[in-house]
MARTORNU-294567 format. One record per residue (C-alpha): x, y, z; residue in three letters; residue number from 1. Coordinates in nm, 3 decimals. Layout:
BEGIN
+---------+---------+---------+---------+-----+
:    east :   north :      up : residuo : num :
+---------+---------+---------+---------+-----+
:       X :       Y :       Z :     ALA : NUM :
...
+---------+---------+---------+---------+-----+
//
This chain:
BEGIN
+---------+---------+---------+---------+-----+
:    east :   north :      up : residuo : num :
+---------+---------+---------+---------+-----+
: -11.335 :  -5.284 :  -2.524 :     MET :   1 :
: -11.113 :  -5.223 :  -2.220 :     THR :   2 :
: -11.136 :  -4.959 :  -1.951 :     THR :   3 :
: -10.999 :  -4.618 :  -2.042 :     ARG :   4 :
: -10.981 :  -4.285 :  -1.862 :     ILE :   5 :
: -11.069 :  -3.956 :  -2.032 :     HIS :   6 :
: -10.927 :  -3.643 :  -1.871 :     ARG :   7 :
: -11.144 :  -3.332 :  -1.867 :     ASP :   8 :
: -10.966 :  -3.070 :  -2.083 :     PRO :   9 :
: -11.032 :  -2.805 :  -1.814 :     LEU :  10 :
: -10.856 :  -3.024 :  -1.558 :     GLY :  11 :
: -11.162 :  -3.051 :  -1.332 :     ARG :  12 :
: -11.213 :  -3.428 :  -1.325 :     PHE :  13 :
: -11.139 :  -3.765 :  -1.485 :     ASP :  14 :
: -11.396 :  -4.005 :  -1.632 :     VAL :  15 :
: -11.363 :  -4.384 :  -1.624 :     ILE :  16 :
: -11.532 :  -4.564 :  -1.914 :     TYR :  17 :
: -11.576 :  -4.928 :  -1.816 :     GLU :  18 :
: -11.800 :  -5.150 :  -2.035 :     PRO :  19 :
: -11.880 :  -5.394 :  -1.754 :     GLY :  20 :
: -12.049 :  -5.120 :  -1.553 :     MET :  21 :
: -12.341 :  -5.137 :  -1.799 :     ALA :  22 :
: -12.443 :  -5.456 :  -1.616 :     ARG :  23 :
: -12.487 :  -5.278 :  -1.282 :     THR :  24 :
: -12.834 :  -5.156 :  -1.179 :     PRO :  25 :
: -12.945 :  -4.812 :  -1.289 :     LEU :  26 :
: -13.158 :  -4.581 :  -1.076 :     LEU :  27 :
: -13.501 :  -4.731 :  -1.025 :     GLY :  28 :
: -13.399 :  -5.085 :  -1.121 :     GLU :  29 :
: -13.429 :  -5.382 :  -0.886 :     ALA :  30 :
: -13.118 :  -5.461 :  -0.686 :     GLU :  31 :
: -13.200 :  -5.824 :  -0.604 :     THR :  32 :
: -13.154 :  -6.062 :  -0.902 :     PRO :  33 :
: -13.417 :  -6.331 :  -0.959 :     VAL :  34 :
: -13.360 :  -6.657 :  -1.152 :     ARG :  35 :
: -13.592 :  -6.777 :  -1.427 :     SER :  36 :
: -13.750 :  -7.023 :  -1.182 :     ASP :  37 :
: -13.847 :  -6.737 :  -0.951 :     GLY :  38 :
: -13.587 :  -6.820 :  -0.684 :     GLU :  39 :
: -13.348 :  -6.561 :  -0.548 :     VAL :  40 :
: -12.992 :  -6.695 :  -0.596 :     PRO :  41 :
: -12.761 :  -6.729 :  -0.294 :     PRO :  42 :
: -12.560 :  -6.423 :  -0.201 :     CYS :  43 :
: -12.201 :  -6.473 :  -0.325 :     PRO :  44 :
: -12.066 :  -6.268 :  -0.033 :     PHE :  45 :
: -12.217 :  -6.475 :   0.248 :     CYS :  46 :
: -12.006 :  -6.717 :   0.447 :     ARG :  47 :
: -12.063 :  -7.061 :   0.291 :     GLY :  48 :
: -12.088 :  -6.921 :  -0.063 :     SER :  49 :
: -11.713 :  -6.916 :  -0.123 :     GLU :  50 :
: -11.761 :  -7.137 :  -0.434 :     GLN :  51 :
: -11.882 :  -6.828 :  -0.620 :     TYR :  52 :
: -11.540 :  -6.670 :  -0.575 :     CYS :  53 :
: -11.282 :  -6.922 :  -0.464 :     THR :  54 :
: -10.986 :  -6.683 :  -0.472 :     PHE :  55 :
: -10.927 :  -6.499 :  -0.145 :     THR :  56 :
: -10.677 :  -6.212 :  -0.163 :     ILE :  57 :
: -10.673 :  -6.153 :   0.214 :     ALA :  58 :
: -10.887 :  -6.228 :   0.517 :     SER :  59 :
: -10.926 :  -6.194 :   0.891 :     SER :  60 :
: -11.027 :  -6.520 :   1.053 :     GLU :  61 :
: -11.274 :  -6.561 :   1.341 :     GLY :  62 :
: -11.399 :  -6.851 :   1.552 :     VAL :  63 :
: -11.644 :  -6.979 :   1.288 :     ASP :  64 :
: -11.447 :  -6.886 :   0.977 :     GLY :  65 :
: -11.357 :  -6.559 :   0.811 :     TRP :  66 :
: -11.488 :  -6.231 :   0.956 :     ASP :  67 :
: -11.349 :  -6.010 :   0.677 :     VAL :  68 :
: -11.261 :  -6.135 :   0.328 :     ARG :  69 :
: -11.104 :  -5.953 :   0.033 :     VAL :  70 :
: -11.176 :  -6.086 :  -0.317 :     ILE :  71 :
: -11.125 :  -5.958 :  -0.674 :     PRO :  72 :
: -11.408 :  -5.741 :  -0.805 :     ASN :  73 :
: -11.611 :  -5.940 :  -1.060 :     ARG :  74 :
: -11.669 :  -5.623 :  -1.264 :     VAL :  75 :
: -11.346 :  -5.428 :  -1.198 :     PRO :  76 :
: -11.299 :  -5.071 :  -1.304 :     LEU :  77 :
: -10.936 :  -5.156 :  -1.381 :     PHE :  78 :
: -10.731 :  -5.451 :  -1.502 :     SER :  79 :
: -10.411 :  -5.549 :  -1.326 :     ILE :  80 :
: -10.238 :  -5.615 :  -1.661 :     GLU :  81 :
: -10.125 :  -5.353 :  -1.910 :     GLY :  82 :
:  -9.948 :  -5.021 :  -1.942 :     SER :  83 :
: -10.018 :  -4.692 :  -1.765 :     THR :  84 :
:  -9.893 :  -4.479 :  -2.051 :     GLU :  85 :
: -10.126 :  -4.203 :  -2.165 :     GLY :  86 :
: -10.180 :  -4.105 :  -2.526 :     PHE :  87 :
: -10.333 :  -3.806 :  -2.705 :     PRO :  88 :
: -10.675 :  -3.812 :  -2.868 :     ASP :  89 :
: -10.666 :  -3.491 :  -3.067 :     GLY :  90 :
: -10.662 :  -3.213 :  -2.805 :     ILE :  91 :
: -10.769 :  -3.460 :  -2.535 :     TYR :  92 :
: -10.575 :  -3.698 :  -2.308 :     ASP :  93 :
: -10.658 :  -4.064 :  -2.252 :     THR :  94 :
: -10.508 :  -4.320 :  -2.013 :     ILE :  95 :
: -10.541 :  -4.698 :  -2.027 :     GLU :  96 :
: -10.734 :  -4.845 :  -1.733 :     GLY :  97 :
: -10.458 :  -5.032 :  -1.552 :     VAL :  98 :
: -10.496 :  -5.071 :  -1.177 :     GLY :  99 :
: -10.654 :  -5.289 :  -0.911 :     ALA : 100 :
: -11.011 :  -5.312 :  -0.787 :     HIS : 101 :
: -11.088 :  -5.533 :  -0.487 :     GLU : 102 :
: -11.398 :  -5.603 :  -0.279 :     ILE : 103 :
: -11.367 :  -5.617 :   0.099 :     ALA : 104 :
: -11.657 :  -5.825 :   0.230 :     ILE : 105 :
: -11.697 :  -5.643 :   0.560 :     ASP : 106 :
: -11.893 :  -5.913 :   0.741 :     SER : 107 :
: -12.009 :  -6.272 :   0.683 :     PRO : 108 :
: -12.358 :  -6.169 :   0.801 :     ARG : 109 :
: -12.581 :  -6.064 :   0.513 :     HIS : 110 :
: -12.795 :  -5.811 :   0.697 :     PHE : 111 :
: -12.520 :  -5.635 :   0.891 :     ASP : 112 :
: -12.480 :  -5.263 :   0.833 :     THR : 113 :
: -12.187 :  -5.034 :   0.925 :     PRO : 114 :
: -12.399 :  -4.925 :   1.221 :     TYR : 115 :
: -12.384 :  -5.283 :   1.356 :     ASP : 116 :
: -12.004 :  -5.318 :   1.361 :     TYR : 117 :
: -11.845 :  -5.337 :   1.704 :     THR : 118 :
: -11.510 :  -5.166 :   1.774 :     PRO : 119 :
: -11.338 :  -5.505 :   1.754 :     SER : 120 :
: -11.491 :  -5.573 :   1.412 :     HIS : 121 :
: -11.388 :  -5.229 :   1.287 :     TRP : 122 :
: -11.035 :  -5.314 :   1.401 :     GLN : 123 :
: -11.033 :  -5.639 :   1.200 :     LYS : 124 :
: -11.166 :  -5.463 :   0.889 :     LEU : 125 :
: -10.921 :  -5.173 :   0.913 :     LEU : 126 :
: -10.632 :  -5.412 :   0.974 :     GLY : 127 :
: -10.709 :  -5.597 :   0.651 :     VAL : 128 :
: -10.738 :  -5.266 :   0.462 :     VAL : 129 :
: -10.402 :  -5.144 :   0.595 :     VAL : 130 :
: -10.238 :  -5.467 :   0.479 :     ASN : 131 :
: -10.396 :  -5.447 :   0.133 :     ARG : 132 :
: -10.293 :  -5.084 :   0.082 :     LEU : 133 :
:  -9.939 :  -5.169 :   0.193 :     SER : 134 :
:  -9.924 :  -5.454 :  -0.057 :     ASP : 135 :
: -10.068 :  -5.258 :  -0.351 :     LEU : 136 :
:  -9.830 :  -4.974 :  -0.276 :     LYS : 137 :
:  -9.542 :  -5.198 :  -0.388 :     GLN : 138 :
:  -9.660 :  -5.175 :  -0.752 :     ASP : 139 :
:  -9.505 :  -4.859 :  -0.896 :     SER : 140 :
:  -9.772 :  -4.837 :  -1.168 :     ARG : 141 :
: -10.032 :  -4.738 :  -0.908 :     PHE : 142 :
: -10.019 :  -4.364 :  -0.841 :     LYS : 143 :
: -10.305 :  -4.345 :  -0.592 :     TYR : 144 :
: -10.467 :  -4.609 :  -0.369 :     ILE : 145 :
: -10.779 :  -4.554 :  -0.167 :     SER : 146 :
: -11.058 :  -4.725 :   0.021 :     TYR : 147 :
: -11.428 :  -4.640 :   0.017 :     TYR : 148 :
: -11.774 :  -4.767 :   0.103 :     ARG : 149 :
: -12.123 :  -4.696 :  -0.029 :     ASN : 150 :
: -12.393 :  -4.804 :   0.216 :     TYR : 151 :
: -12.750 :  -4.802 :   0.083 :     GLY : 152 :
: -12.875 :  -4.779 :  -0.275 :     SER : 153 :
: -12.900 :  -4.399 :  -0.250 :     GLN : 154 :
: -12.527 :  -4.392 :  -0.174 :     ALA : 155 :
: -12.441 :  -4.611 :  -0.474 :     GLY : 156 :
: -12.440 :  -4.963 :  -0.327 :     ALA : 157 :
: -12.565 :  -5.222 :  -0.578 :     HIS : 158 :
: -12.551 :  -5.521 :  -0.342 :     LEU : 159 :
: -12.717 :  -5.556 :  -0.003 :     GLU : 160 :
: -12.443 :  -5.759 :   0.165 :     HIS : 161 :
: -12.208 :  -5.523 :   0.355 :     PRO : 162 :
: -11.894 :  -5.457 :   0.157 :     HIS : 163 :
: -11.641 :  -5.186 :   0.078 :     SER : 164 :
: -11.388 :  -5.140 :  -0.199 :     GLN : 165 :
: -11.015 :  -5.088 :  -0.247 :     ILE : 166 :
: -10.907 :  -4.905 :  -0.560 :     LEU : 167 :
: -10.559 :  -4.858 :  -0.705 :     ALA : 168 :
: -10.545 :  -4.596 :  -0.982 :     LEU : 169 :
: -10.283 :  -4.536 :  -1.254 :     PRO : 170 :
: -10.314 :  -4.159 :  -1.199 :     PHE : 171 :
: -10.366 :  -3.912 :  -0.916 :     VAL : 172 :
: -10.730 :  -3.791 :  -0.924 :     PRO : 173 :
: -10.811 :  -3.421 :  -0.950 :     PHE : 174 :
: -10.949 :  -3.398 :  -0.594 :     GLU : 175 :
: -10.630 :  -3.546 :  -0.451 :     ILE : 176 :
: -10.410 :  -3.322 :  -0.669 :     ARG : 177 :
: -10.609 :  -3.021 :  -0.548 :     HIS : 178 :
: -10.562 :  -3.118 :  -0.183 :     ARG : 179 :
: -10.193 :  -3.191 :  -0.236 :     GLN : 180 :
: -10.142 :  -2.849 :  -0.396 :     ASN : 181 :
: -10.320 :  -2.678 :  -0.105 :     LYS : 182 :
: -10.107 :  -2.868 :   0.147 :     PHE : 183 :
:  -9.787 :  -2.778 :  -0.038 :     GLU : 184 :
:  -9.882 :  -2.409 :  -0.069 :     ASP : 185 :
:  -9.960 :  -2.393 :   0.303 :     HIS : 186 :
:  -9.633 :  -2.565 :   0.389 :     MET : 187 :
:  -9.436 :  -2.320 :   0.173 :     ARG : 188 :
:  -9.603 :  -2.012 :   0.322 :     SER : 189 :
:  -9.643 :  -2.122 :   0.685 :     LYS : 190 :
:  -9.394 :  -2.409 :   0.719 :     GLU : 191 :
:  -9.672 :  -2.609 :   0.885 :     ARG : 192 :
:  -9.913 :  -2.882 :   0.783 :     CYS : 193 :
: -10.252 :  -2.746 :   0.676 :     PHE : 194 :
: -10.452 :  -3.022 :   0.849 :     ILE : 195 :
: -10.239 :  -2.998 :   1.163 :     CYS : 196 :
: -10.334 :  -2.629 :   1.177 :     ASP : 197 :
: -10.704 :  -2.720 :   1.143 :     ILE : 198 :
: -10.670 :  -2.972 :   1.425 :     ILE : 199 :
: -10.497 :  -2.716 :   1.646 :     HIS : 200 :
: -10.770 :  -2.458 :   1.582 :     HIS : 201 :
: -11.058 :  -2.700 :   1.634 :     GLU : 202 :
: -10.920 :  -2.847 :   1.956 :     THR : 203 :
: -10.853 :  -2.497 :   2.087 :     SER : 204 :
: -11.212 :  -2.384 :   2.029 :     HIS : 205 :
: -11.400 :  -2.715 :   2.065 :     GLY : 206 :
: -11.721 :  -2.599 :   1.893 :     GLN : 207 :
: -11.723 :  -2.854 :   1.613 :     ARG : 208 :
: -11.569 :  -3.161 :   1.779 :     ILE : 209 :
: -11.792 :  -3.470 :   1.777 :     LEU : 210 :
: -11.558 :  -3.709 :   1.957 :     THR : 211 :
: -11.186 :  -3.753 :   2.018 :     GLU : 212 :
: -10.927 :  -3.968 :   2.187 :     ASN : 213 :
: -10.551 :  -3.950 :   2.231 :     GLU : 214 :
: -10.480 :  -4.033 :   1.864 :     SER : 215 :
: -10.782 :  -3.923 :   1.657 :     PHE : 216 :
: -11.031 :  -3.641 :   1.621 :     LEU : 217 :
: -11.376 :  -3.646 :   1.459 :     ALA : 218 :
: -11.541 :  -3.314 :   1.377 :     LEU : 219 :
: -11.819 :  -3.150 :   1.179 :     ALA : 220 :
: -11.610 :  -2.950 :   0.930 :     PRO : 221 :
: -11.631 :  -2.570 :   0.925 :     TYR : 222 :
: -11.744 :  -2.570 :   0.558 :     ALA : 223 :
: -11.959 :  -2.885 :   0.558 :     SER : 224 :
: -12.087 :  -2.960 :   0.208 :     ARG : 225 :
: -12.356 :  -3.199 :   0.333 :     TYR : 226 :
: -12.574 :  -3.217 :   0.646 :     PRO : 227 :
: -12.407 :  -3.424 :   0.921 :     PHE : 228 :
: -12.079 :  -3.461 :   0.729 :     GLU : 229 :
: -11.799 :  -3.595 :   0.953 :     VAL : 230 :
: -11.421 :  -3.575 :   0.906 :     HIS : 231 :
: -11.180 :  -3.795 :   1.100 :     ILE : 232 :
: -10.810 :  -3.702 :   1.134 :     TYR : 233 :
: -10.509 :  -3.849 :   1.311 :     PRO : 234 :
: -10.399 :  -3.592 :   1.570 :     ARG : 235 :
: -10.031 :  -3.629 :   1.487 :     GLU : 236 :
:  -9.903 :  -3.568 :   1.135 :     HIS : 237 :
:  -9.964 :  -3.893 :   0.946 :     ARG : 238 :
:  -9.927 :  -3.894 :   0.568 :     GLU : 239 :
: -10.022 :  -4.250 :   0.471 :     ALA : 240 :
: -10.309 :  -4.454 :   0.614 :     PHE : 241 :
: -10.121 :  -4.779 :   0.555 :     GLU : 242 :
:  -9.859 :  -4.672 :   0.812 :     SER : 243 :
: -10.119 :  -4.682 :   1.092 :     THR : 244 :
:  -9.991 :  -4.911 :   1.369 :     ASN : 245 :
: -10.190 :  -5.168 :   1.567 :     ARG : 246 :
: -10.238 :  -4.945 :   1.873 :     GLU : 247 :
: -10.377 :  -4.661 :   1.662 :     ASP : 248 :
: -10.606 :  -4.899 :   1.473 :     LEU : 249 :
: -10.769 :  -4.982 :   1.807 :     VAL : 250 :
: -10.826 :  -4.614 :   1.880 :     LEU : 251 :
: -10.947 :  -4.541 :   1.527 :     LEU : 252 :
: -11.191 :  -4.832 :   1.552 :     SER : 253 :
: -11.350 :  -4.674 :   1.858 :     HIS : 254 :
: -11.380 :  -4.338 :   1.682 :     ILE : 255 :
: -11.548 :  -4.497 :   1.379 :     LEU : 256 :
: -11.781 :  -4.698 :   1.601 :     TYR : 257 :
: -11.882 :  -4.390 :   1.797 :     GLU : 258 :
: -11.937 :  -4.178 :   1.484 :     CYS : 259 :
: -12.157 :  -4.445 :   1.327 :     HIS : 260 :
: -12.355 :  -4.485 :   1.649 :     GLN : 261 :
: -12.411 :  -4.111 :   1.672 :     LYS : 262 :
: -12.531 :  -4.101 :   1.311 :     LEU : 263 :
: -12.755 :  -4.400 :   1.374 :     HIS : 264 :
: -12.909 :  -4.246 :   1.688 :     ILE : 265 :
: -12.953 :  -3.903 :   1.527 :     SER : 266 :
: -13.063 :  -4.007 :   1.176 :     LEU : 267 :
: -13.178 :  -4.372 :   1.211 :     SER : 268 :
: -12.890 :  -4.517 :   1.010 :     GLY : 269 :
: -12.891 :  -4.309 :   0.689 :     PRO : 270 :
: -12.738 :  -4.407 :   0.352 :     PRO : 271 :
: -12.370 :  -4.331 :   0.394 :     LEU : 272 :
: -12.052 :  -4.287 :   0.195 :     GLN : 273 :
: -11.714 :  -4.331 :   0.363 :     MET : 274 :
: -11.399 :  -4.228 :   0.177 :     THR : 275 :
: -11.031 :  -4.244 :   0.265 :     LEU : 276 :
: -10.819 :  -3.954 :   0.139 :     TYR : 277 :
: -10.467 :  -4.090 :   0.131 :     ASN : 278 :
: -10.117 :  -3.980 :   0.028 :     ARG : 279 :
: -10.043 :  -4.018 :  -0.345 :     PRO : 280 :
:  -9.725 :  -4.191 :  -0.461 :     ARG : 281 :
:  -9.409 :  -3.977 :  -0.461 :     LYS : 282 :
:  -9.555 :  -3.688 :  -0.265 :     SER : 283 :
:  -9.500 :  -3.539 :   0.077 :     GLY : 284 :
:  -9.680 :  -3.315 :   0.320 :     GLY : 285 :
: -10.012 :  -3.500 :   0.294 :     PHE : 286 :
: -10.228 :  -3.568 :   0.602 :     HIS : 287 :
: -10.474 :  -3.855 :   0.557 :     TRP : 288 :
: -10.838 :  -3.835 :   0.656 :     SER : 289 :
: -11.160 :  -4.035 :   0.656 :     LEU : 290 :
: -11.483 :  -3.861 :   0.555 :     GLU : 291 :
: -11.834 :  -3.983 :   0.636 :     LEU : 292 :
: -12.114 :  -3.831 :   0.428 :     VAL : 293 :
: -12.479 :  -3.923 :   0.497 :     PRO : 294 :
: -12.686 :  -3.896 :   0.179 :     LEU : 295 :
: -12.978 :  -3.686 :   0.302 :     LEU : 296 :
: -13.017 :  -3.438 :   0.012 :     LEU : 297 :
: -12.987 :  -3.464 :  -0.365 :     SER : 298 :
: -12.718 :  -3.268 :  -0.547 :     THR : 299 :
: -12.880 :  -2.957 :  -0.696 :     THR : 300 :
: -12.816 :  -2.768 :  -1.017 :     ALA : 301 :
: -12.657 :  -2.480 :  -0.827 :     ILE : 302 :
: -12.386 :  -2.717 :  -0.702 :     THR : 303 :
: -12.334 :  -2.873 :  -1.045 :     MET : 304 :
: -12.321 :  -2.534 :  -1.215 :     GLY : 305 :
: -12.121 :  -2.330 :  -0.964 :     THR : 306 :
: -11.951 :  -2.568 :  -0.721 :     GLY : 307 :
: -12.145 :  -2.397 :  -0.440 :     VAL : 308 :
: -12.311 :  -2.627 :  -0.186 :     TYR : 309 :
: -12.629 :  -2.541 :   0.003 :     VAL : 310 :
: -12.643 :  -2.696 :   0.351 :     ASN : 311 :
: -12.941 :  -2.633 :   0.583 :     PRO : 312 :
: -12.754 :  -2.753 :   0.894 :     VAL : 313 :
: -12.454 :  -2.574 :   1.046 :     THR : 314 :
: -12.166 :  -2.781 :   1.191 :     PRO : 315 :
: -12.245 :  -2.644 :   1.538 :     GLU : 316 :
: -12.604 :  -2.769 :   1.502 :     GLN : 317 :
: -12.470 :  -3.110 :   1.397 :     VAL : 318 :
: -12.261 :  -3.133 :   1.714 :     VAL : 319 :
: -12.563 :  -3.036 :   1.926 :     ALA : 320 :
: -12.790 :  -3.287 :   1.747 :     ALA : 321 :
: -12.545 :  -3.576 :   1.766 :     MET : 322 :
: -12.491 :  -3.521 :   2.136 :     GLY : 323 :
: -12.182 :  -3.540 :   2.348 :     SER : 324 :
: -12.211 :  -3.895 :   2.477 :     ARG : 325 :
: -11.879 :  -4.076 :   2.479 :     SER : 326 :
: -11.805 :  -4.414 :   2.323 :     CYS : 327 :
: -11.820 :  -4.580 :   2.666 :     GLU : 328 :
: -12.166 :  -4.435 :   2.733 :     GLU : 329 :
: -12.292 :  -4.555 :   2.393 :     ILE : 330 :
: -12.157 :  -4.908 :   2.450 :     ILE : 331 :
: -12.323 :  -4.923 :   2.791 :     GLU : 332 :
: -12.659 :  -4.834 :   2.638 :     ASN : 333 :
: -12.651 :  -5.074 :   2.342 :     THR : 334 :
+---------+---------+---------+---------+-----+
//
């Protein structure tokens, strides 16, 4: 049985059915495998364990070896081979699971967390991601390519070693289609970028800004779905993350470092999801963003049933709680 995608007939979401995912831990199951002799096997992501996956797709090298390494996912959601053609299943639509699924091993150190990364390490990691997205973009079968991280078991991470994932999809997901439609409607009616307008408003008022520099802005969004949610935007209109140049990667690395430090100081390093929202293939008017979502509350039935989120913390309270210390002040005190 190969991966296949079922499309919700109401157009609300897509579902990936992947048989290999049955081997991943379920809620409440142990995350650390144990051999029959009682020994915990070596971590396949640690530096020195390259024999467990000898094929390196990309890497960033340091003094003692690789600092960031991209490898194929052992249990990929998608296969690189095959066709992207959809086919009907009665009144339903199904797509074959053709795409790419890669693991970015963020650090050679097993017990690192995203809250431990220095600005220079963020720069290395982001540089590798930019290169991978640029490369995958050359395959016309991939309609949407993104990057994401789950940190902590509550956020969906099944392995302790710090890692993130790069995913190339044979279709544009509903959430991205929804954003693209909103951007296009705003452009038609206002002749301006929707996100650029948000940035202009937020910088003019300053109430929800967490940190900023000459190229990027991090804010607590006006309609935050989750407590301490953070959105990061390039100040200038930038449609595709993979077009980010070296100078801007340096500045983005400092923004990410500062946001993670603020979350760590305020919430003691909570479980965290980070997601890149990037331009789909053959589209215009998009404005990429990175979203950080600490997993502090469970999703309730009211959200599942109505799409309405309940958040006990206002964005203005988030800004007050996370403080106004700059990146330089945080570095000096760590």
